[in-house]
N, C-alpha and C positions, 0 to 999 in steps of 0.2 A: 504494500500500500504506500501511497505517496502522501506526504503531509507538507503543507506550506504554512509557515508561521511568519506573519507580518508584524512590523513594529515601526514606530516613528511618526505616527499621526499626531495631531494636536490642533491647538488654536494658535493662529498667527495673524498679525495685522497685514493688511494689504501692502504689497511691496516686499514682504518678508520672504523667508526661505524655510523649507523643511526638507528632510531627507528620509525617505521610506526605505525599509529593508524587508526582504522576503527570503527566508531560508527554506530550502527544499530538502526533504529527506525521504529515504525509501528507495525503491527500485526505479531508477530514472534512466530512461533511454538517452544515450549520449547525444544523439542528434535531435535537439529539441528547440523549442521557442519559449522564452520566458517573457512575461509582459505584465503591464499594469492596466487595469480598467477602472472606471469610476462610474458611480451611480448616484445621482442627486434624487431627492424625494420626488416621486411622480414621473421620473424620467427613465429612459432605458439605460442599460449599462453600455458605456462606450469605451473604445480603446483610447488609452492615454499614450502608451509607448510599448514597443516590444523589441526584443533583441534575440537573434538566432544564436545557435551555438557557434556559428562562424563569425559572429560579431556584427552582423548587419542589423541596422535599426530602422524603425518606422515610427513616425510621429504624425498625428493629425495637425492641421494648420493652427488649431486653437492653442497648442502648447509648444509648437516649434520655436526654437530660440530661447525658450524659458526653462524647459524641462530637459533633463539628460538621463538616459537609462544606461546602466552599466552592469556588468556581472563579474563575479569572482567564481571562476570555473572550479577551482579546487574546493571551494566551500559550498558550491551549488546555491549561491546567493545572488539575488538581483537587487539593484538599488535604483531608486528614482530620486534624483536631485531636482527639487522644484524651487525655482527662483522667480522673483517678480510676481509673486502670487496675487491673484485677483479674487474678489468675492465670488465670482462665478466658478472658481475652482473648487468651491465648497462641495464636498461629496464624500461618500464612503469609497475608499480606494481598495480594490481587490487585486491580489496577485494571481497570476495565471501561469500554468505550465502545461505545455501540450506537445504531443508528437503523434503522428499518424492520426488515428481516430480517437485518441485518448486525450482528455483534458481534465485538469484539476484546478480547484479554486482555494484560495485562502479564506479566512473568516472575515476579512475586511478590516480596515482601520479608518477612523473618521478624520477627515481634514476639514477644518473650519477656518475660513479667511474672513476676518472682520474688516469693515470699511472704515 
């Protein structure tokens, strides 16, 4: 079984920064994609950033230039550095790990950005 444990959420003022971490454990296929999604109340869960095992990254326009995803392969950990945070970034952030037809989610961590 695969487990994802997130940390690093919290309350920050607009313009501030936060760093999220997600540690994966269990039987993990080497060729995988790790990513972050977010879900605000009443909205769908959207991709924030993802990174392949080869280091390729994807960001939506809404966070491009402000957020950076990285991973520590030895620790099976993915990070999300969030800078210049805006109130609209407020959401529960979920870590995701996937390969082939399999996908796993973390429990989520709340990020709240005050104006």
